[in-house]
C-alpha positions in Angstrom: 96.8 153.9 103.4 94.7 152.9 106.4 96.5 151.8 109.7 97.6 148.2 110.5 95.1 146.5 112.4 96.3 143.7 114.4 95.4 142.4 118.0 97.7 143.6 120.9 98.6 140.0 121.2 99.6 139.8 117.7 101.8 143.3 118.3 103.8 141.6 121.4 104.4 138.4 119.2 105.7 140.2 116.3 107.9 142.2 118.4 109.0 138.9 120.7 110.6 137.4 117.6 114.2 136.5 118.2 114.9 136.2 114.6 116.0 132.4 115.0 115.6 131.4 111.7 113.9 128.0 113.0 110.5 128.6 110.6 112.5 129.3 107.0 113.8 125.8 107.4 110.5 124.1 107.7 108.3 126.4 105.2 107.3 124.3 102.3 107.1 127.4 100.1 110.8 127.8 100.7 112.0 124.8 100.6 111.1 124.9 96.1 111.5 128.6 96.0 114.5 129.0 98.1 113.3 132.8 99.1 113.5 134.2 102.7 111.0 136.8 101.6 108.2 133.9 101.3 108.9 133.0 105.0 106.9 133.9 108.4 110.4 135.4 109.5 110.1 137.7 106.9 106.5 138.4 106.6 107.1 139.3 111.2 109.7 141.7 110.8 108.3 143.6 107.5 105.1 143.6 109.8 107.5 145.3 112.0 108.5 147.7 110.1 105.1 148.3 108.5 103.9 148.8 112.4 106.7 150.7 113.5 106.4 153.6 110.5 102.7 154.1 111.6 104.2 155.1 115.5 103.6 158.3 117.0 107.5 158.3 117.4 108.3 158.1 113.7 105.7 160.2 112.0 106.7 163.2 114.3 110.4 162.9 114.5 111.3 161.0 112.0 108.6 162.4 109.5 108.3 158.5 108.0 105.0 158.2 107.3 104.6 155.1 105.7 106.4 152.2 104.2 108.2 152.3 100.8 105.6 151.9 98.3 107.2 149.2 96.3 108.3 147.5 99.3 104.5 147.2 100.4 103.1 146.3 96.9 106.1 143.4 96.9 104.7 142.6 100.2 101.1 142.2 99.1 102.2 139.4 97.0 104.8 137.3 99.5 102.1 137.3 101.9 99.8 135.2 99.8 102.7 132.7 98.8 102.1 130.4 101.9 99.9 127.2 102.4 99.0 128.2 105.7 100.4 125.2 106.7 101.2 126.3 110.5 104.7 124.2 110.8 106.2 127.6 111.5 104.0 127.9 114.5 104.8 124.4 115.7 108.9 125.1 115.8 108.9 128.5 116.9 110.8 128.7 120.3 108.2 131.4 121.3 105.2 130.5 120.2 104.5 133.4 117.9 101.0 132.3 116.1 102.5 133.6 112.9 99.5 131.7 110.6 96.9 134.0 112.3 99.0 136.7 112.0 99.6 135.9 108.2 96.0 135.5 107.7 95.4 139.0 109.8 97.8 140.6 107.2 95.7 139.2 104.4 92.7 141.0 105.8 94.7 144.3 106.2 95.7 144.1 102.2 92.4 143.8 101.3 90.9 146.8 103.1 94.2 148.9 102.0 93.0 147.9 98.1 97.0 147.0 97.7 97.6 145.0 94.1 96.9 141.4 95.4 97.3 137.9 93.4 94.2 137.6 91.1 91.9 134.6 92.7 90.5 133.7 88.9 86.9 133.2 89.0 86.7 131.6 93.0 86.1 134.7 94.7 82.9 135.5 91.8 81.9 131.8 92.6 81.6 132.2 96.4 79.9 135.3 95.8 77.4 134.3 94.0 77.5 130.1 93.9 78.4 129.7 97.6 81.0 127.5 96.3 85.0 127.7 95.0 83.7 126.1 91.4 80.2 127.1 89.8 78.4 130.3 89.6 75.9 128.4 91.0 74.9 125.7 93.9 72.5 124.2 91.8 74.9 120.5 91.6 76.6 120.1 94.6 74.9 116.5 94.9 76.7 115.7 91.3 78.9 113.5 93.1 75.3 111.3 94.1 74.4 110.6 90.6 75.8 107.6 90.1 74.9 105.7 93.5 72.3 103.1 93.8 68.7 104.9 94.2 68.7 103.9 97.7 70.8 106.9 98.2 68.5 109.4 97.3 66.7 109.9 100.0 69.4 111.1 102.0 69.9 113.9 100.2 65.7 114.5 100.7 65.3 114.0 104.4 64.4 117.0 106.3 65.2 115.2 109.3 68.0 113.8 110.5 70.0 112.8 113.5 73.8 112.8 111.7 74.2 115.5 109.3 77.2 115.1 106.5 78.8 118.4 105.5 80.3 117.3 102.4 82.4 120.3 101.6 83.3 122.1 98.0 85.9 119.6 96.8 84.3 116.7 97.4 80.7 118.0 96.0 82.7 119.4 92.9 86.3 117.6 91.8 85.5 113.9 90.3 88.6 112.6 91.4 87.4 113.1 95.3 83.8 111.9 94.5 84.5 108.6 95.6 85.2 110.0 99.1 81.5 111.2 99.7 80.3 108.2 97.8 82.4 106.2 100.6 81.0 107.9 103.5 77.5 107.1 102.2 78.1 103.5 102.1 79.4 103.4 105.3 76.8 105.4 107.3 74.0 103.1 105.9 76.2 100.2 106.6 76.0 101.6 110.1 72.7 102.0 110.2 73.0 105.9 111.0 70.2 108.0 110.3 71.7 110.7 108.7 70.9 113.3 106.1 72.6 115.7 103.5 71.9 119.3 103.5 72.0 119.3 99.3 72.2 123.0 97.7 71.4 124.3 101.1 75.3 123.7 101.8 77.3 126.3 101.0 80.7 126.8 101.2 82.6 126.9 105.0 84.1 130.1 104.4 87.7 128.8 104.5 88.8 130.0 101.6 87.6 133.8 101.8 89.3 133.6 105.4 92.4 132.3 103.4 92.2 135.5 100.9 91.5 137.7 103.7 87.8 138.2 102.9 86.8 137.5 106.7 83.8 140.0 106.4 82.2 137.8 103.5 82.0 134.5 105.8 79.0 135.6 108.0 76.4 135.4 105.7 77.8 131.8 104.8 78.2 131.0 108.7 74.5 131.5 109.5 72.9 130.0 106.6 75.2 126.8 107.4 74.3 127.2 111.1 70.6 127.5 110.5 70.3 124.8 107.9 71.7 122.1 109.9 69.6 123.5 113.1 66.2 123.2 110.6 67.7 119.2 110.0 67.3 118.8 113.8 70.8 117.3 113.9 72.4 116.1 116.9 75.8 115.6 115.2 77.4 117.5 112.3 80.1 115.2 110.5 82.8 116.9 108.2 85.0 114.8 105.8 87.0 117.9 105.0 89.5 119.0 108.0 89.3 122.5 106.7 85.5 122.6 107.4 85.6 120.8 110.3 88.3 123.7 111.2 86.0 126.1 110.6 82.7 124.8 112.4 84.4 123.8 115.3 86.9 126.4 115.8 86.1 129.6 113.7 82.1 129.8 113.9 81.9 129.8 117.5 84.6 132.6 117.4 82.7 134.8 114.7 78.8 133.6 115.9 77.0 135.0 118.3 76.3 131.3 119.7 79.6 130.9 121.1 78.7 126.8 121.3 76.9 125.2 118.5 73.8 123.4 119.4 75.0 120.1 118.1 78.3 118.2 118.0 81.2 118.8 115.4 83.2 115.8 114.5 85.4 115.2 111.6 85.0 111.7 109.7 88.3 110.2 111.3 87.1 110.7 114.8 83.4 109.6 114.0 84.6 106.6 112.3 86.9 105.1 114.9 83.5 105.4 117.1 81.8 103.4 115.0 84.6 100.8 114.2 85.4 100.7 118.8 81.1 99.4 118.7 81.7 97.2 115.8 79.1 98.5 113.7 81.5 98.4 110.8 83.7 95.4 109.7 87.3 95.3 109.2 88.9 92.7 107.2 92.5 92.0 106.8 94.7 93.6 104.3 98.7 92.6 103.5 100.2 95.7 102.4 102.5 98.5 103.5 100.6 101.5 104.1 101.9 105.3 105.0 99.4 108.2 106.2 99.9 111.6 105.5 98.9 114.2 108.1 96.5 116.7 106.3 97.8 120.7 108.2 94.2 121.6 108.9 93.4 118.3 110.9 96.5 117.7 112.7 98.4 121.1 113.4 95.3 122.8 113.0 92.8 120.6 114.6 95.3 118.4 116.6 93.6 115.1 115.2 96.8 112.9 114.9 96.0 109.8 116.8 92.5 108.7 115.6 93.6 108.1 111.8 96.5 105.9 113.1 94.1 104.1 115.9 92.2 102.8 112.9 95.1 101.7 110.2 96.3 99.6 113.0 93.0 98.2 113.6 93.8 96.1 110.6 95.5 93.1 110.5 98.2 92.3 107.8 98.7 95.9 107.7 102.7 97.1 107.9 102.3 100.7 108.9 105.4 103.1 108.1 105.3 106.3 109.0 107.4 108.9 106.7 110.4 110.8 107.8 108.1 113.9 109.0 105.2 113.1 110.3 102.3 114.3 112.8 103.2 118.1 113.9 105.9 117.7 111.5 104.4 116.5 108.6 105.4 118.3 105.5 102.4 120.2 103.6 101.2 118.6 100.1 100.8 121.8 98.7 97.0 122.2 98.4 96.3 124.7 101.5 96.1 128.4 102.2 94.5 129.0 98.4 97.9 128.7 97.1 96.9 126.5 93.9 94.6 129.6 93.4 97.5 132.2 93.3 100.9 130.6 92.4 100.1 127.0 91.1 103.4 126.1 89.6 104.9 126.6 93.8 102.1 124.1 94.6 103.0 121.9 92.1 106.6 121.7 93.4 105.6 121.4 97.0 104.0 118.0 96.2 106.1 117.1 94.2 108.6 117.1 97.1 105.8 115.3 99.5 105.8 112.4 96.7 109.4 111.7 97.0 109.3 112.0 100.5 106.1 109.3 100.3 108.4 107.0 97.5 111.4 106.5 101.1 108.7 104.5 102.9 108.4 101.9 100.1 104.2 102.2 100.6 102.0 100.5 98.4 99.1 102.7 99.9 99.0 106.2 100.9 96.1 107.3 103.2 95.1 110.8 104.0 92.1 111.9 105.9 91.6 115.2 103.7 89.6 115.6 100.0 92.4 118.0 99.0 95.2 116.2 100.1 94.1 113.3 97.9 93.2 115.2 95.0 96.4 117.2 95.2 98.6 114.1 96.0 97.0 111.5 93.7 96.8 113.9 90.4 100.4 114.7 90.8 101.5 111.2 91.4 100.1 109.8 88.3 101.6 112.6 86.2 104.8 111.5 87.5 104.1 107.7 87.0 104.0 106.8 90.6 103.1 102.9 91.5 101.5 103.9 94.5 97.6 104.1 95.4 96.4 107.1 96.9 93.4 106.6 99.1 91.2 109.0 101.7 90.8 107.0 105.2 86.8 106.5 104.2 87.8 104.6 100.9 90.1 102.8 102.8 87.4 101.5 105.4 85.1 101.0 102.5 87.0 98.4 100.9 88.0 96.9 104.1 84.6 96.3 105.4 83.8 94.0 102.6 85.7 90.7 102.4 85.5 90.7 98.5 86.6 94.4 98.1 89.4 93.5 100.5 90.5 90.6 98.6 90.5 92.2 94.8 92.2 95.4 96.6 94.9 93.0 97.7 95.2 91.1 94.5 95.2 94.4 92.6 98.6 95.3 95.1 99.7 92.0 94.3 99.7 92.5 90.7 100.7 95.8 90.6 103.9 94.9 92.3 104.5 92.5 90.6 104.5 94.1 87.5 107.1 96.9 88.7 109.3 94.2 90.1 109.4 92.2 86.4 108.6 94.5 83.6 
């Protein structure tokens, strides 16, 4: 067993845990399993024991050279039962970065060749096809097929001021095709000079980081950065919060270029800018609306206000916050590779989220993440819930046209009437 590789800062943070237990109650996996072993609290305590076992004092005086193999085997499963939502970091009174520590622990477990949860075909797809779904990246633009031909030119452009980085989920999951489609309609409406990377867009690498496979990210990063540079882009717009987080925060850390030669911006901030410039109109809507904060956009990147500012630009909207929102928003269960490793836990978490959504009485649930939309909408449909789940881009597109806005409002009223008078 190799020595545990953690930074000095991480070891100090682990030692500084006060054992207050605040992180336990906020852990979405604990909420549905009632198992403390999956929490940040247990991860920190077990890691502390693991590191002590490798100290010279234990080895020399106590002759204890390693953790109990069975405990380590269990720990290698527990450490992956996490959405990496980061809520534990928000409530920690001593500011322990437990999300970063958990990712480091996953890297250690990969290097130690421990018996880890099986990732299914995802790892092979990432190695061969550079995406999470298929062993080839040729079909990365399949979501574009049903759009008017006018939009096909964006996939063939070799130069553009703005590059739209679509992300794996929106590129390959039919339930989310409408999000990149909305993005293209809006960019065209705003007269933006934009282009797509198509098959040259590779996965950002976040799923690999979540698996503990950071070494595999370097090739993806170099290719993606070079591809955007080749387009001569001044701005890279990401619709996926995880992609945005990786481009904005992780690539500069891993790359020799500490500052990328183009602006990286999430679609919410980008369209707030366009709306303020009056390049996209917004028509009124009479509806009760709530907003779900994606973990990687909110806690991961600090973007809370832009989505709310956009929503509150719409006249007629009755905006209702969920009981837990902004930095305390509950995860939808779709992050941290949890759905890949432990799908039942992921489903149980989103069911809790849907119950919280229902408390608001909202007719429309907005988010700004393809994975959040996919996770909430598919499970809400299975649970036969009546509310509509939209990405913020889809919402803006609907309200950018008076006929779309009126049709949507009528659909909401009809649905409400049907529910009230069965």
